[in-house]
N, C-alpha and C positions, 0 to 999 in steps of 0.2 A: 754115586758119590754125592754126598750133601753139598749144598751151596756154601755152608760154613766151612767145610773142609776145602772146597775149591778156593775160597777166599784165602785161607791159611796157605795154601800151596801157591797162590798168586803172589802173596806177600814175600814168600821165600824166593820166588822168581823175580821179585823186584816191582811187582805192581802195587800201587798204593791206594787204590780206591775200587769200590764195587761199581757195576754199571748202574745207571739210573733205574729205579724200581718203577716198573709200570704194571698196572692191573686193568683187566677188562670187567666192566660191569654190564650185565644184561638185565633188563627190566622187563618183567611180564605182569600186566594187571590181568588178573584172573577172573574177578567177579566184582562188579560195581552195582550198588543199590539204586533204587528209583531216585531220580534227581541229579544223578551223576552221569556224565558222559565218558565212557571208557577212553575214547581217543584223546579227549582233553585232559584226563588224569594221566594217561601214559605220556602225553607231551609234557605235561608239568613235571613228572619224574625225570623224563629224559632231560629236561633243561637243567636239572640239578644233578645230573650224573657225576660231575666233578666232585661234588660233597660227599657222595656215596663212595667214589673211588678213593678219596682222601682216607676214609675210615679203614678201607682195606689195604691200601698202600703202606699206611703207617705201621700196621701189623706185619705186612709182607716183608718190610725191612728187618724185623726181628725174626720172623719164622717164614723163610721162603717156601715152605711146603703148604702154607695155608691156601685153601681154595674151597669151593662148594656153593651151596645156595641156603638162602633163608626164606622161608615162606611165612607171611604175615597175615593177620586178620586184624581189622580195626573198624572204628566207626568215624566217619568224617562228621564233625559237628556242623550245625547250620552256620557256624562262623568259619568253617573250613579247617579247623584243627583235627588232627588224628588224635582220637580218644581211644581208651581200651586196647592200646596196641598189644598184640599178643604174637609171639612166635609159634607158628603152628608145625613147622618142620625146620630142621637145622642140620646141615651136613658140614657146615664150616667148623662147628664145634670149638669156637674161639670167643671167649668172654670179651676180650678187649674189642674185637670187631663188632659184636652184638651190642655192647654198651654204647659205643661210638655212634652206631646206626641209630639206636633208639633215641639218644639225645638229638641227633640230627633230624630224624624224621618227625618227632613230636614238636620240634621248632618250626616246622613249615605251616604255611597257611595255603591250603589247597583251594581250588575253585569251590565256591560255596553252594552246597545243594540247598534246596527249598526247605528240606527237613533232614535231620540226622540220616546218613545213609551208610550202609555196610560197604566194606571194601576188602578185598583179598589180592595180594600181590606177592611176587617172587623177585628176589634179587640173586642173581648168580654172579659169583666171583672167580676169576681165573688170572694167572700170571702171564704178562707179556714180556717180561724181563728176559732177555736173552743171556745165555752163558757169556762170560767174558771171552774176548777174541782169543787170548792166550790159551784158554782152556778148550776152545773149540779146535784151535791149531794142534793142541796136544792130544786131541780125541777124548777129552775128559768132560764132556757135556754132563750136566747133572741129570740124574734119573728123576723123572716127574711122575 
């Protein structure tokens, strides 16, 4: 049963709101070029995980079924900016999430390498939003 249908059923039963939407973001730095430290880059991304989660959760409110991962390739400029950001793989298949992430990522200033350096990373997204209590009590948890 879809989350939208569960919400409609909940309204019929007197419930007036959806549970808070929460998403999980997993970050994996795959490849860093010379002059970049992978642990430092991963720590940088992790410290900004809430910004990435915002992009996902904003769309998760509209489409409770959205999940998956995006794999990126970019160059970190000597000023620390992501340049030539390219999606290499995408199982999220959601333009709103991809667009928000791109805007967010290109606005960051990463640790500066001595010279421009390549970077590959993956962002994985999954929902942590539980089914509403009334739906669980009725045995109507959404299928994911």
